[in-house]
N, C-alpha and C positions, 0 to 999 in steps of 0.2 A: 773194721773192714779189712779183709785179707784177699786181695785179688790174686787169682791163679795166673802165674806167668806161663807155665806149660805143664803137661803131664807126659810122663815117659816111663814105660816098663813098670807100671804100678806105683810110681812116685809122683807126688804133686809138689811142684815148686811154687812158692808163694811168698808174699811179703805183707807186713802190716803197714798201713799208710801213715800211722802216727807213732811209730816206734822210734828207737834211738836213731841218731843221725849217721852213724857209721854204716856204710853200704854193706848189706848182707842179704841172704836169702834163707828161707826155711824150706826144709824138705820133709815130706810126710809120706809114710806108707803104712800098711796094716801092721807091720812089725815094730814101728817106732818112728822117731823123728829126729832131725838134726838141724843145726843152724850153722851156716858157713859165712865167714867174712869174705867179701869179694874184692875188696881193695885194701891194701895195695896189691895183694895176691890172694888167691883162694886158700882159705885156711879154716879148719874145723874150729868152731867156737863152742858148741855144745852137742852132745849126743845122748839120746834117750832110747836105747834099744836096737839101733841098727848095727849090724855086724861090720867087721872090717872090710869084707868083700863089698857090701852094700855102700859103705862110705867111699871106698875107692871108685865104685861105679858112678855115684852121683857127684863126687867131688872132683872128677877129672874133666 
């Protein structure tokens, strides 16, 4: 199960309910996807195809 938290500018922000315990969020668009840690601060964990501009947009 991967509930959508919200959608913005072509990006879908979601999480997996039974994934690892560290707080994080996944971001998906038609160009790629990324995973961000959200504690203790927002930090890129993985990126698959998003540009630096897109990462800055969704990670801020």
